[in-house]
C-alpha positions in Angstrom: 141.8 87.1 5.4 140.5 83.7 4.6 141.9 81.5 1.7 139.5 81.2 -1.3 137.9 77.9 -1.9 140.7 76.6 -4.3 143.3 77.1 -2.0 141.4 75.5 0.9 141.0 72.3 -1.3 144.9 72.5 -2.1 145.7 72.6 1.7 143.4 69.4 2.2 145.0 68.0 -0.7 148.7 68.6 0.8 147.8 67.0 4.3 145.7 63.9 3.0 147.6 61.7 0.8 145.5 58.8 0.0 142.5 56.7 1.5 143.1 53.1 2.7 141.1 50.7 0.8 140.0 48.6 4.0 136.8 47.1 3.2 136.5 43.9 1.5 133.4 43.5 -1.0 132.1 40.3 -2.8 133.5 37.0 -2.5 135.4 34.2 -4.6 136.4 35.5 -7.9 134.5 38.5 -7.4 136.2 39.8 -4.3 137.9 43.1 -4.1 139.0 45.7 -1.8 137.3 49.2 -1.5 137.0 52.3 0.2 134.3 52.6 2.4 132.1 55.9 3.1 133.1 55.6 6.9 136.9 55.7 6.1 136.6 58.6 3.7 134.4 60.6 6.4 136.6 59.7 9.2 139.5 61.1 7.1 138.1 64.1 5.6 135.9 65.5 8.2 138.5 67.2 10.3 140.2 68.6 7.3 136.7 70.3 6.3 136.2 71.6 9.5 139.5 73.1 9.7 139.3 74.8 6.5 135.6 75.4 7.1 134.3 73.8 3.8 130.7 72.3 3.8 129.8 69.7 1.3 126.0 69.8 0.2 124.7 66.8 -1.6 121.3 66.7 -3.3 119.7 64.0 -5.4 118.8 65.2 -9.0 117.1 61.5 -9.8 116.9 58.0 -8.9 115.9 55.0 -10.5 115.2 51.5 -9.4 115.7 48.3 -11.5 114.4 44.8 -10.7 115.6 41.7 -12.3 115.1 38.3 -12.2 117.9 36.1 -11.7 118.3 32.1 -12.0 120.8 30.6 -9.5 121.6 27.4 -8.4 118.9 27.5 -5.7 116.3 28.9 -8.2 114.8 32.3 -9.5 115.2 35.3 -7.5 114.8 39.0 -7.8 117.6 41.4 -7.5 117.0 45.3 -7.1 119.4 48.2 -8.1 119.1 51.7 -7.5 121.2 54.3 -9.7 121.1 57.9 -8.3 122.6 60.9 -9.5 123.7 63.4 -7.2 124.9 67.1 -7.5 127.4 67.9 -4.6 128.0 71.6 -3.8 131.4 72.2 -2.0 130.8 75.7 -0.3 133.4 78.0 1.3 131.4 78.8 4.8 133.5 81.9 5.1 132.0 83.3 1.7 128.9 81.2 1.4 128.6 82.5 -2.3 131.8 81.0 -3.3 131.0 77.4 -4.1 131.9 74.6 -6.7 129.2 72.4 -7.8 129.7 69.0 -9.7 
């Protein structure tokens, strides 16, 4: 018999302790270390396959904002995009069993 979804998550949590912050972001006083998407994917892909879990994202809505900024070299435009995403974590052995967040 297969594990339920919550047990599969616990199994992954017991094997994966942490994600290394290997990405450098920003510069100067605004520099910091971050976790990249690729690092998370590389760490979790085989874990999800082993536990037979599928993660399904879907966009709820998105918004693009444009701002004018004045800098040392003059004015320029900056665009930011905010995206709200719903993610379903599905037990592939029992697709009716899922968690959405």
